[in-house]
C-alpha positions in Angstrom: -31.3 -15.8 25.9 -27.7 -16.1 24.9 -28.0 -14.0 21.8 -26.5 -10.9 23.5 -23.2 -12.7 24.2 -22.2 -12.6 20.5 -21.3 -9.0 20.8 -18.7 -9.9 23.5 -16.7 -12.0 21.2 -15.1 -8.9 19.4 -15.8 -6.5 22.3 -13.6 -8.2 24.9 -10.3 -8.1 23.0 -11.2 -4.6 21.7 -11.5 -3.5 25.4 -8.1 -5.0 26.1 -6.5 -3.1 23.2 -8.0 0.2 24.5 -7.0 -0.6 28.1 -3.4 -1.3 27.2 -3.2 1.6 24.7 -4.4 4.1 27.4 -2.0 2.6 29.8 0.9 3.2 27.4 -0.3 6.8 26.8 -0.5 7.5 30.5 2.9 6.0 31.2 1.4 3.0 33.1 2.7 0.4 30.7 6.4 0.7 29.9 9.4 -1.4 30.5 9.8 -4.8 32.2 7.9 -3.8 35.3 4.5 -3.7 33.6 5.0 -6.6 31.2 3.1 -9.1 33.4 0.0 -6.9 33.7 -0.1 -6.1 30.0 0.2 -9.8 29.1 -2.4 -10.7 31.6 -4.9 -8.2 30.2 -4.5 -9.5 26.7 -4.6 -13.2 27.7 -7.7 -12.7 29.9 -9.5 -10.9 27.1 -8.6 -13.5 24.4 -9.4 -16.3 26.8 -12.8 -14.8 27.6 -13.6 -14.2 24.0 -12.8 -17.9 23.3 -15.0 -19.1 26.1 -17.9 -16.9 24.9 -17.5 -18.2 21.4 -17.4 -21.8 22.6 -20.6 -21.3 24.7 -22.3 -19.9 21.6 -21.1 -22.8 19.5 -22.4 -25.3 22.0 -25.8 -23.4 22.1 -25.9 -23.5 18.4 -25.3 -27.3 18.3 -28.1 -27.6 20.9 -30.5 -25.8 18.6 -31.1 -22.8 20.9 -29.4 -20.2 18.8 -30.7 -18.7 15.4 -28.7 -18.2 12.3 -28.2 -14.5 13.1 -28.7 -12.1 16.0 -29.9 -8.5 15.6 -28.6 -6.2 18.3 -29.8 -2.9 16.9 -29.7 -0.5 14.0 -26.4 1.1 13.0 -26.8 3.3 9.9 -29.8 4.4 7.8 -29.8 6.4 4.6 -33.1 6.6 2.6 -34.2 3.1 1.8 -30.9 1.6 2.8 -29.9 0.5 6.3 -27.1 -1.3 8.0 -28.0 -3.2 11.1 -25.8 -4.4 14.0 -26.4 -8.0 13.0 -24.2 -11.0 13.8 -24.0 -14.3 12.1 -24.3 -17.2 14.5 -24.5 -20.1 12.1 -22.1 -23.1 12.1 -19.5 -21.5 9.8 -19.2 -18.2 11.8 -19.1 -19.8 15.2 -16.7 -22.5 14.3 -14.3 -19.9 12.9 -14.8 -17.6 15.8 -13.9 -20.4 18.2 -10.8 -21.3 16.1 -9.6 -17.7 15.6 -10.0 -16.8 19.3 -8.2 -19.9 20.4 -5.3 -19.3 18.0 -5.1 -15.7 19.2 -4.9 -16.9 22.8 -2.1 -19.4 22.0 0.0 -16.8 20.1 -0.5 -14.2 22.8 0.7 -16.6 25.4 3.7 -17.5 23.3 4.4 -13.8 22.8 4.6 -13.1 26.5 7.8 -15.0 26.7 9.1 -14.4 23.2 8.9 -10.6 23.4 10.2 -10.3 27.0 12.2 -7.2 27.3 11.6 -6.1 23.7 11.2 -2.3 23.4 7.8 -2.7 21.8 6.4 -5.3 24.1 3.3 -3.3 25.1 2.7 -2.0 21.6 2.7 -5.6 20.3 -0.1 -6.6 22.7 -2.2 -3.6 21.8 -2.1 -4.7 18.1 -2.6 -8.4 18.9 -5.7 -7.6 21.0 -7.0 -5.3 18.3 -6.4 -8.0 15.7 -8.3 -10.5 17.8 -11.2 -8.2 17.9 -11.0 -7.5 14.1 -11.0 -11.2 13.2 -13.9 -11.9 15.6 -15.9 -9.2 13.9 -14.9 -10.3 10.4 -16.2 -13.9 10.9 -19.3 -13.0 13.0 -20.4 -9.9 11.1 -23.9 -10.6 9.7 -23.5 -8.2 6.8 -20.8 -7.2 4.4 -20.3 -3.8 6.0 -19.6 -5.2 9.5 -17.3 -7.8 8.0 -15.5 -5.0 6.0 -14.8 -3.1 9.2 -13.1 -6.2 10.7 -11.4 -6.8 7.3 -9.9 -3.3 7.3 -8.9 -3.2 11.0 -7.1 -6.6 10.5 -5.3 -5.0 7.5 -4.3 -2.1 9.6 -2.9 -4.4 12.3 -1.0 -6.3 9.6 0.7 -3.0 8.5 1.6 -2.1 12.1 3.1 -5.5 12.9 5.1 -5.9 9.6 6.6 -2.4 10.4 7.0 -3.3 14.1 10.8 -2.9 14.0 10.6 0.7 12.8 14.4 1.1 12.6 14.6 -1.4 9.8 14.1 0.2 6.3 13.1 -3.1 4.8 10.3 -3.6 7.4 8.8 -0.2 6.6 9.1 -0.8 2.9 7.5 -4.2 3.0 4.7 -3.0 5.3 3.9 -0.3 2.8 3.9 -2.7 -0.2 1.6 -5.1 1.7 -0.7 -2.3 2.7 -1.0 -1.0 -0.9 -1.6 -4.5 -2.3 -4.4 -5.2 0.1 -6.1 -1.9 -0.9 -6.6 -3.5 -4.3 -8.8 -6.2 -2.7 -10.5 -3.6 -0.6 -11.6 -1.7 -3.7 -13.3 -5.0 -4.9 -15.0 -5.5 -1.5 -16.4 -1.9 -1.5 -17.7 -2.3 -5.0 -19.3 -5.6 -4.0 -21.0 -3.8 -1.1 -22.3 -1.1 -3.4 -23.6 -3.5 -6.0 -25.3 -5.5 -3.3 -27.2 -2.5 -2.1 -28.0 -1.4 -5.7 -29.2 -4.8 -7.0 -30.4 -6.6 -3.9 -31.4 -3.7 -1.6 -29.1 -4.7 1.2 -25.7 -6.1 2.2 -26.7 -8.7 4.8 -25.1 -12.0 4.0 -28.5 -13.7 4.0 -29.8 -11.1 1.6 -26.9 -11.6 -0.8 -27.0 -15.4 -0.7 -30.8 -15.6 -0.9 -31.0 -13.0 -3.7 -28.2 -14.5 -5.8 -30.6 -16.7 -7.7 -32.6 -13.7 -8.8 -29.6 -12.0 -10.4 -28.7 -12.4 -14.1 -25.6 -14.3 -15.0 -23.8 -11.0 -15.7 -24.8 -9.5 -12.4 -23.9 -12.6 -10.5 -20.5 -12.7 -12.2 -19.8 -9.1 -11.5 -20.8 -9.3 -7.8 -18.9 -12.6 -7.3 -15.9 -11.1 -9.1 -15.7 -8.2 -6.8 -15.7 -10.3 -3.7 -13.3 -12.8 -5.4 -10.8 -9.9 -5.9 -11.1 -9.1 -2.2 -10.5 -12.7 -1.3 -7.5 -13.1 -3.7 -5.8 -10.1 -2.2 -6.4 -11.0 1.5 -5.4 -14.6 1.1 -2.4 -13.8 -1.1 -3.5 -15.7 -4.3 -2.0 -15.3 -7.8 -1.3 -12.6 -9.0 -1.2 -10.8 -5.7 0.7 -13.6 -3.9 4.2 -11.9 -3.4 3.1 -9.7 -0.5 2.9 -12.8 1.8 6.6 -13.5 1.9 7.3 -9.8 2.5 5.1 -9.8 5.5 7.7 -12.0 7.4 9.6 -8.9 8.5 7.3 -8.7 11.6 7.9 -10.4 14.9 7.5 -14.2 14.8 4.3 -14.2 16.9 2.6 -11.9 14.4 3.9 -13.9 11.5 2.4 -17.1 13.0 -0.9 -15.5 13.8 -1.5 -13.4 10.7 0.1 -15.3 7.9 0.5 -18.9 9.1 -2.9 -19.3 10.9 -5.6 -16.7 10.8 -5.7 -13.7 8.6 -4.4 -15.4 5.4 -7.6 -17.5 5.6 -10.0 -14.6 5.6 -10.4 -14.8 1.9 -11.3 -18.5 2.2 -14.0 -17.5 4.7 -15.4 -14.9 2.3 -15.7 -17.5 -0.5 -17.4 -20.0 1.8 -19.8 -17.4 3.1 -20.8 -16.5 -0.5 -21.0 -20.0 -1.9 -24.6 -19.6 -3.2 -23.5 -16.5 -5.1 -20.5 -18.1 -6.7 -22.6 -21.1 -7.7 -24.7 -18.7 -9.9 -21.6 -17.7 -11.9 -19.6 -20.5 -13.7 -17.1 -17.9 -14.8 -16.4 -16.9 -11.2 -16.1 -20.5 -10.2 -13.7 -21.2 -13.0 -11.6 -18.2 -12.0 -11.6 -19.3 -8.4 -10.4 -22.8 -9.3 -7.7 -21.4 -11.7 -6.4 -18.9 -9.2 -6.3 -21.6 -6.5 -4.4 -24.1 -8.7 -1.9 -21.5 -9.8 -1.2 -20.4 -6.2 -0.9 -24.0 -5.0 1.7 -24.7 -7.7 3.5 -21.4 -7.1 3.7 -22.2 -3.3 5.0 -25.7 -4.0 7.7 -24.7 -6.5 8.8 -21.6 -4.6 9.0 -23.5 -1.4 11.5 -25.9 -2.9 14.0 -23.1 -3.2 13.8 -21.7 0.3 16.8 -22.1 2.7 15.2 -21.1 6.0 12.3 -22.6 7.9 10.3 -19.4 8.1 10.2 -18.8 4.4 9.6 -22.5 3.7 6.6 -22.4 6.1 5.1 -19.3 4.5 5.2 -20.8 1.0 3.7 -24.0 2.3 0.9 -21.9 3.8 0.5 -20.2 0.4 0.2 -23.5 -1.3 -2.3 -24.8 1.2 -4.6 -21.8 0.9 -4.4 -22.2 -2.9 -5.7 -25.7 -2.5 -8.6 -24.4 -0.3 -9.5 -22.0 -3.1 -9.3 -24.8 -5.7 
């Protein structure tokens, strides 16, 4: 009965992003006079998304919600198809609740922090779009839907790092971060292609259930592709330097993207594909080695920082490394 609500978790903040964006284009969202309305739209959307996710999580605990919900068919090509399927298991719903709550908190903080900034309204477009992207990333029931959220979150990251467009350093850092993350995206895309080729589909249930039928070489290649994506998104060694460069964006975006939510997207991907990684000792060893190296890097680099923001981000890097380990 509650299954249809899962689509609202990403749809509500997406609607807010579109609403504010159209208001900017039509001249109805500019300057101090419209700040309250813009902030209210974003907060209501993020708050409603959190409430819906919480309702679904409670329904899941009560046993009235299946592991996944099919809302329809999206793409079909020959024997392959991509459905609009959403994961409603404990992992996805727990992270949907947490991500939407953190987006709500940061949006509320940004209302005051960004007051009278020239890009106030633009910030809330991107924050709302990011909230939608993260909701889709953690609730997508197949690799293709998750990849859409993965890419939109990356685009939002680029837009917020380069938020202060008059700063050459901000534009340069945003470009470097964007290019670095494309390395991981290549691994993700290859993983999707191999999933279709070897397993006949890219649903997470198909991949995890079919992992046992793969040879050790196939499991290692598939796990390696998704591991590369996770390493890039969560700023692990050797792709860790982009995380510190991302601090050029406004403080609310730094807190949301790199201190709380997006930097953990790679951890989610590894958790989601746990049965696949268990079929490849080499991938598991690489996962542990990368996590340990990143944790040590974050600890040592953090000792040399002279400001709180940099120290915090290296601390985050070390903590995410421990999660990988």
